[in-house]
C-alpha positions in Angstrom: 9.8 11.5 11.4 9.4 14.0 8.6 10.6 17.6 8.6 8.3 20.0 6.8 8.6 23.7 6.5 4.9 24.2 6.3 1.7 22.2 7.0 0.3 20.4 3.9 -0.5 17.1 2.3 2.1 14.4 2.7 1.7 11.3 0.4 3.6 8.1 0.9 3.3 5.2 -1.5 4.9 1.8 -1.2 6.8 1.1 -4.4 7.8 -2.6 -3.8 4.2 -3.7 -3.1 1.7 -1.6 -5.1 -1.5 -0.5 -3.4 -0.1 0.5 0.0 -0.5 4.2 0.4 -0.7 6.7 3.2 -2.0 10.3 2.8 -1.7 12.7 5.7 -3.1 16.2 5.7 -0.6 17.6 8.2 -2.0 20.6 10.2 0.2 23.1 12.0 -0.9 21.7 15.4 0.6 18.3 14.5 4.1 19.6 13.8 6.5 19.2 16.8 8.4 22.4 17.2 6.6 23.8 14.3 8.2 21.6 11.6 8.5 17.9 12.5 5.7 15.4 11.8 6.2 12.4 14.1 4.4 9.3 12.7 4.6 7.5 16.1 3.0 10.3 17.9 0.0 10.2 15.6 -0.4 6.4 15.5 0.9 6.0 11.9 3.6 3.5 10.8 5.1 2.1 7.7 6.0 -1.6 7.1 9.6 -2.4 8.0 11.8 -3.3 5.0 9.6 -1.5 2.5 10.5 0.9 -0.3 8.5 4.1 -0.5 8.1 7.3 -2.5 7.2 10.3 -0.3 5.7 13.4 -1.9 5.2 16.8 -0.3 4.2 19.5 -2.7 6.5 19.4 -5.7 9.2 17.5 -3.9 9.7 13.7 -3.9 12.0 11.5 -1.8 12.6 7.8 -2.4 13.2 5.7 0.7 14.2 2.1 1.2 14.1 0.8 4.8 17.1 -1.4 5.5 16.6 -1.5 9.2 14.6 -4.7 9.4 17.3 -6.7 11.3 18.6 -3.8 13.4 17.5 -2.6 16.8 15.6 0.6 17.1 17.5 3.3 15.2 18.1 6.8 16.4 15.5 9.2 15.0 18.1 11.1 13.0 18.6 7.9 10.9 14.8 7.9 10.2 14.4 11.6 9.4 13.1 12.8 6.0 13.6 16.4 5.2 11.5 18.4 2.8 12.7 21.9 2.1 10.7 24.6 0.6 12.3 25.9 -2.5 13.8 29.4 -2.3 12.2 32.1 -4.4 
């Protein structure tokens, strides 16, 4: 689950295994409640245990999944938040 303030292109690149990459052009109709992109809802998934770099506009977030051995985590534990810079 990714929180986006606006629609746009979301890029996710696996950093521990080069070559795995996901690019999603998120439309406003794909945002739950106008700001959340739900990977499961749109049939997209990342490999468990991977390390990723996520990019939205000029913002980048590094993510390392440590949930491989755990049961399904609450969505708040899997949420990435991209904030639009204030002007």
